[in-house]
Phi, psi and omega in degrees: 000142183262331180280159187248133181277109180261006181278350184259169181299322178243105179303140182196163170234033183241020180053047184302326183296341181277351178238086189295326179296314178296317180301315179297318181298316180289326177291335174283329179286328186305313179298326177294322176297313181296325176295316176300315181300316180295325181280319193240354177284187186308128187294127172069023188253002194300328184266001185282146168264117188244136180282092188246154170265143178232134179294129177241354182197164171253017174279118184300341181285338181194068191265350187225152170236154183246145175180162179285129184221142168282130189301320177297343178265001179302138185270082175293137182211191187237113186229125176243144171301153178302148179292143176268121185300131177055038181297136179251153171287132187241021173202165176078188186294339181261013182308132180093344177279165178291142177299151184276132174265343174233170184274119174297139185306321185288344181252005187302309185295318182290320178296319179298318179298317179298314183292319179295317181297316177297314181299326184292332181290334188290303177293333180301315183292327175298316179296319180298327187261011191304320187263000186295329181300336182285347181231029184296138181282351178190167174295324178301313181290324178298317178298318180296320175303311183294326176296315177301315183298312183293328180284328171297322175298320179292327177293328172298315176304320182301316181286324180293325175302312180298318180297315181292318186286324191247355186232014171056219183299319178304317181294320179295320179294320177295322178299321177293319182296330178297335178268352184262328176293156180223137178300125176081357181286137184290318186279327185217067186282173172290160192293317185259136189298324180301336181267008170251358177284142177289152171241081194275346186213171187285333174295319175299318180298314180295319177295320179298312183289334175284307187274309188282323173293334175292323171303317177303318178302313184289322177295317180294321177299320178294321179285334179293347176271354191303145174293337177280101193300318179300325177292317179299316182291323179294312185289331177297320178287324176302324180297329177301318181281328185297332183301321180295324182297318179290326175299317179302317181291310184296313182290327179296310178298319180301319181289326175297314180298316181301315181294319178299315180296321176302314182291323177300319181286323178296315183272350183053052180209152168243015180289114182306323182295319180290323179291320176297320179297332178275358174085026174237166184264116183296153185297322176299326177292319176300320178298320180294320176297317178302312181303316182295308186291324177297312185291320178295322183288319183292341171295335182297341181283351174093187182295148182293331172241128186213120175290331177296315180300319178298315182292320179300321181287309183298327179282347181089009184284324187212124181266196175263167173297127181052050181308317185292342181268359183270143189266011181270193185273358178061022173243320171068015185292334183247011183264154178232169181209149183264129177238160180271137175222163171265121180228124176053043176076017177214161176281130180218150177275144179227136180273129181225164177302133184299324180305323180280347185252020186293332173298320181290324176301312181294320178299316181294322175298318179298315181299316178302317181292320181296322183299329181301315180293323179296323177294327177290324174297321180295331177295326177297316180293317181298317180299328179281357178076028184254135183270077178203138177227134174281148180220144168285137180289165175305145187288351175272355184287128169056049183261148181235001184225144175084196187291343180264003182301126175078355178288134183270111184226137178286165177301337178274353177097017179269129178289133186237155169281166178302313178298321178297316178300310182299326181289336189238356186301329180293343175282339193248331181237150182303133177270170176300323180290325174301310183295322179295320178296311180300318178300325182293339179277345189280098175229140188288131175240115187233011176277129182307133178084357179259147182225146177301155185298333188271002183220140178279154174295159176288162178290319181222160179273180179279134178055041178063019174279155176293158183289345176262019178295151179277079185293331177229130177251127181265116184252000000 
């Protein structure tokens, strides 16, 4: 069914009422989720009426409706794309067999691990962004933050549904643990390190939603190929919502750049000190933030060689990005791939079996996709007539995972000694003074149609509303 039943306690299109045991288990989890949201969701926002979109269907032609909602009253639910009749597995050792409607026993532990890891990122990002609403540069941006937050919450519901329905007591315990871990907490942190990094300011938020939510897109696309059909159907619908999160990031950074370029032309200067004194973020600082978020995010794809990645693919648990568009045999037993290694004091490519390099394949697809948005940011700079271009750093830069972990490499890809790195790292990654300066600009602007000095207004509003629309009402 494509329409969603909103008459029940938990909106869904999975006939939840027909499985009373599952329904009761999820209804017991729901108050714990709301308690987590009240404790760790957007700070001080409980009484606001926010102009949010809510999924009403899984039909791509008209899947959402917009209206003012109090966030604790947002109808989080469980939505799967419609089942594809007679769907077959199209990669790995089970290629050509029917997709699984239940979890095969031999893959139970690995599928649970995949779902838990994906599920853990969703509440983590809400926790990372918890205080941003207190420094929003406009009502438009505040609304976009809250939209991202409620949809990350719904993506948590999507994974918890799978855990409860298909993994019994283990799944219920994992569902509880997803509400107990905390981003950045020393004793019980989130699973992946990028989701323990703070998101202290709006430039960080825009970079996070551009780069790190894009990692989410690629991971979800790989899971949307899964032989486990409920996971594939769940992640396909999550991708519908994920697109807005990346839009928030790309357009947010673009508007920061636009405002900086305006000020550069007004003042006829590219001097960072003069631009900072005028209350905008200079382009070299934006480049350092880009370097940080890009490098932290590409680590999320894991080690460049991974026997787990090979096993996930061969077993049918997780495919490649756009698996169906690739022209190979979708078994990959005789295929190879080139990865970067340090050899004899220099970076060199090495050919390895592709099955073991699937993390690197996904990382390279991600990098290609990321570069597209950066080129669009450069068009804003170019249009302003300014001789400066943003660049994604070399993929060996500032890495913490795999064979490149800890290797000192410049953004241009030059191998460095420790002293050389230490002498120049402040040129490449945000310094404490950079972060302090950006933080100093963060002051809340909540009058409709007004925008903070450091960011340009958007070209158009949300859902064809004017940019001075009252996106958030404070009651």
